[in-house]
N, C-alpha and C positions, 0 to 999 in steps of 0.2 A: 089755211092757214101756220104757220112754224114760228116757232123761238127757233136762233140762234143764239147761241151761247161760244163765246171764243175769247182761252184764253190764251193770252201774245206777255211779250215780255214789253217793260214797260219802256223804251229806248225804239220800238214797233213802232207807238202810238198814232205818228202823227203820221207817217206813214201808211196805215193802214186809214186812216179818216179819212184822208186824202183819193185813196184808192177807192172806199165805199164813195165820196159825193160824185167824184170821173162815175159811177156807176148810175146813180140815184138816191142814193142810200142816205139818209141824214136823217135820219129818227134813231137813232139807241141810246145808248143808258155804260155809262162807263164806271167803274169801283177800283179803288188796288183793292189785290185780296194777298194773299201768302199763300205758295202750298208746297208740296213735297212732290217729281214724278221721277221720273226718270237721269236729271241736271246731277252731280253731288255735289257733293256733301262739300263745303269751304271755308276757308279759315278765313277769321275775320280780327280786329285789333283795334280794342277799344280803355284809351287812357294806358294799357300797355302792353292789357295784358291779351292775349290770346282769347278765340270763342271757337267756337263749332256754328258755322249758317245749314243750320237743316231748312229748314221752309228761305224760302224766297223770292222775293217780288216777285208780282205778278200785273197785269191790268183784261179785267172782263168784260167785255163788249159784249153788251146783251140787248137782240134787234130782232122786233116780229115782223115772219114778212110774210106776200103772198108764196103760195110754195110756188110760182113757175120763176122765185127770183133766188131761193136756195141757194142751188147751182152756181149760178157767176158771181153769191157773196160771198161763196166758200171758197170760188178760187180767187176773186180777188180777194181776201182776209190771208190764205199762205200763201201768196205772190209779194202779197203788202209786207207781211213778216213772218216768210222762216227768212235762219237764216244755215241752215245745214249742221248747227247745236244740235244734241241734246239742251233741253229745256226749254225748245221752240213753240209750245206749248197744244192747247184742244181746238178740236172744235165740236162742240155739240147740239143733235138737232130734237126738238120734243116738238109735236104736235100741240096747238092752242085750239080746245075747245071752244070755248069763248072772248068774245072785250067787251068796255064795256066802256064808253063815254064818258069820265066823272063828272065836269060841266057840263051834262043833260044827264045825264043817267042811264039815256039809251046804250043800245045794244050800236055795238061799231063794229060795220061787216067793210067801212072804206078805211083799210091797212095801207095798203097801196099811196093813200095820200100822204103815211109820213115815207113810203119808199120813196112818191115824189117830189121832198119837199112844201105838203100843202097842207097840215096838217096841227 
């Protein structure tokens, strides 16, 4: 199993979710985050005063997948979220050693149920 974290532009979330559903990935967590990468600082105006925007709003998707689904999921996220501009985001992949079902307390070996919308 792997955990995929994708940091994307908020305006690309709907397209990305549609793409994930098209490949059968329906189990994921979405968080609103702020961050800084190569995207340039911008100017904002609040109550007539200028300010620097150093941290940009982003969305983080967290998905746990079977190994065989990782490459297809990466391709889908890139195709759905890419604009070609700085600030499009990043994808990180982590190994998952174990998973447990909180309801039953048992080890969860059927992560594919989440991918196929059965979990």
